[in-house]
N, C-alpha and C positions, 0 to 999 in steps of 0.2 A: 560416451565422456573418455574410456579407457585409453579411445585413440588418440583422444585429446592430450592425456598426458603423453604420450610415446611422441607425438608429434612435438609438443614446446620442449620437452627433455632433450630431443636431438638436436633443438636448438640452441639449446642451451650449452650441448657438449661441442660443438662448432664453434660457438662465440666464446667458450673456454680458450679453446686450444688457439683462436685468432688473438685472443689477450696473452697466451703464450709467446706468441712471435713479436708481438709487438713488444712488449717487455724485452724480449732478445735483442729489436732493434736499436731500442733505447740505451741498453746496457751497452752497447758497442757503438755508440755514437762519436767515440773518441779512436776507435781501433780502425788502424791504416789500413787502406785497402779492405773494410770491409764492405759487404754487398747487402742492401737491406732482403728482407724477405716478406713476400706478398702472398697472401691465404686466398685461395680461391674454393668458395662455398658452392657446391650445387643442391638441389632441391629434389627430393624423391618425386616420381611420376604423380600427377595429381588423378584423383578420382572424379568422374562427372555424375553427376546425383541429380538424380529425378523423380518426381513425385509419382509412386507407383499407384497409392490410389485414387488418382485423379482420372477422370475420363479421359482417355486418348484423344489428341488431335490427327483428326484425319493426316494421313501421308500419301503423297501423289505415288508412290511404289514399294514403300516400305511398310503399309498398314497403318496403323496408329503409333505415335509417338507421343510419350508419357512428357508434360511440361518439365523442364529444365528447371532444377535448384541453381546449379551453379558447378564449379569446382571444389574439389576437398583438398588441401595439401595434406600429404601425410610425413613431411619433416625434411631434414636437411643436412646434408654431411660433410664434413672436411674433403675436397675432393684432393688438393694437392699446396703444396708449401712452395714459391716457386723464388728464386732469386732474382733481383732486378738488378742487370748490368748497367743503368747510369754511370756516367763518368762523375767522380766526386771532384770536390774541389782539390786543386793542386798545390799544397804548404810548402815554402821555400825553408831547408833546414840549412844548408851549404855545408852538410855533412858529405864527405868523399866518395861513402859508398850506399849515400842514399841515393835512389833512382826510382822517377815515375814512369809510368806508360800514358800518353797523352793518345785515347782512344782505343781500339780494339787492340788485343791482345794481352796474355799472362807468361807469368816467369815461371818456368819448370825446375821443382825441386824435386830432394831423394829423400824418401818416406821408408819406413820400414813395412810400409803396403805398397810401395811401388811407385811412379811419378806422381807427383800433385803437383798443381797448379794455383797460382797465387798473383793478385795485385799490389800486395805488401812489397814495397823494394826497399824496407828499411833492412840492409844487409849488414854483416861486419864477418870479423874474421875470428875463427876460432884458435884453439891454443897449438893445432897443427898447421895453422894458415890457410887452412879451406875458407874458402866463401860459404857463410850461411845466412839463414835466415836469425828473424830474434827468436823465432823460437830452436833455431838450433838444427835446423833441417838445411843440409847441404843442397848449395846451388848448381844447377846444371848449365854448362855451356854449351855450344855447339861441339865443342869435341870433349864432352865429358865435365868431370869435376873440375873447377876453378882453385887451383891454388897457389900462395906465394909464400917466398919466406916471411918469416916472421921479423918484423920490424921496416918492411919495404914498406915504401908511398905506394899507395894503391889509389889508380883514378879510375874513373868510370865514365867515357864520353857517349856524345849523343846516339852514338851506332851501336853502341851496347859493347864494344871493346874494354875489356880489361888490362889497365898495364900497370906492372909494377917496377917502381924505379926507371919510368921510361920505356921498357921491354914489355910488348905484348904477351899476356900469360892465358889468354881466352877471350870468347865473346858470348854473352848473353844469350842464351837460348829462349827467343820468343816466338809462341804459338796462339793459335787462334782456332775457333771453333764455329762450324758452321750452325750448331743449334747449343748455345751455349745454357740456354733453360734447362737441359738432360742432364748439366754438372751437378753432381752431389755435394754437399757440403761437409769438409770433415773434421771442421775448427781451426782454430789459429788462422784465420783469413784462407785455408786452404781448400782447394776443389778437386773433385777427382771424376773421370770420365773417359770415353773414347773417342777418335777421331780427331786428334789433336793434328793439325798442319802449320809446317812453320811458317812465320809471318815475314815475307821479305824484307820489308823496309818499316820496321817499327818505329813511332815515334814516342824516343826516349827522352826525359827532362832530367839530367844529373842533378844533384842537390836539392831535388823537391822529393817529397811525398804524395801519393794519393790519399787525401782522407776519406774516410766513411761517406756512404751516400746518403746517410740518413739524414732527415730533415725533422727536427725535434717536435716541430708545431704542427707538422703534418701526423706524424705518429701521436700525440695527445689528442689530435681529433679522431681520429682512427680509435684510440683508445675509450672515447667518450662515447664515441659511437658504438661500439664494442658492449660496452657497462648498460647503455640503454637497453639496447636490443638482449642483454643478457635478464635485465629486469624486467622486462615485456613477459618474457618467457617463466620466469617467477611468477608474477602477477597469473597468467595463465592456470599455471599450475594449481594457485593458491583457488582459483575459482573453480577448478574441475574438482580439486577436494572440497573444497563445499558442496557443489551439486550433488557429487558421488555419498556425503553425508546426509544429504535431504533424501537423495533416493532410498538410501538404505535405512534411517531412523523414524522418519517421517511419512515418506511415500508407501513404505512397507506395513505401516499399521493401518492405513485405510484398507 
């Protein structure tokens, strides 16, 4: 019975973490470039139970084999939270500094922790004329930071070329990863990781933004499933608690 309490509790903890992940997805349904997370839950190894007090069944070469009862689950745990990099829908904004990536690729930005990568192409100019993200991180081009004179008319074309008053000032650096699942989220739609390689011919859409790939209906279904599973764990613990109470207060008297 004690084992049953721990088994049910481990499943409830895993579902609680899954609920946290779903809630974060729902909170970022309107965040440009956001990639939804998916939880991976794994079960602990099962135990194979047999009836030790029953007469054995003769075995061919292993002696008597006890009749099997079946498997006993020992709980579950959250193994990983993985970002899902499916393409989000593209929304036309017609803003001259907005640009979306259609297909693979990440923009590269400079952060205090080093280079980071994002799919959010809602760019703007800061007070010093640097091209920055909506969170204020400076965007990196193939030749370094991209800077223009304040007041210039800035345009980004389909090849990522940035021009100011018709003069080229830099080209957006777009990279890809062999295993994007290994990237770690930093917040503000930023990712961090190793193994970035330049993308030779990125497909860019100036005047568009990639929306979040969160499907609200799917997330609501996942939330209901997690809630029902959590409630099942609660009922299991209540049943185990009642059995323990009977064993201590009633069976003990006899």
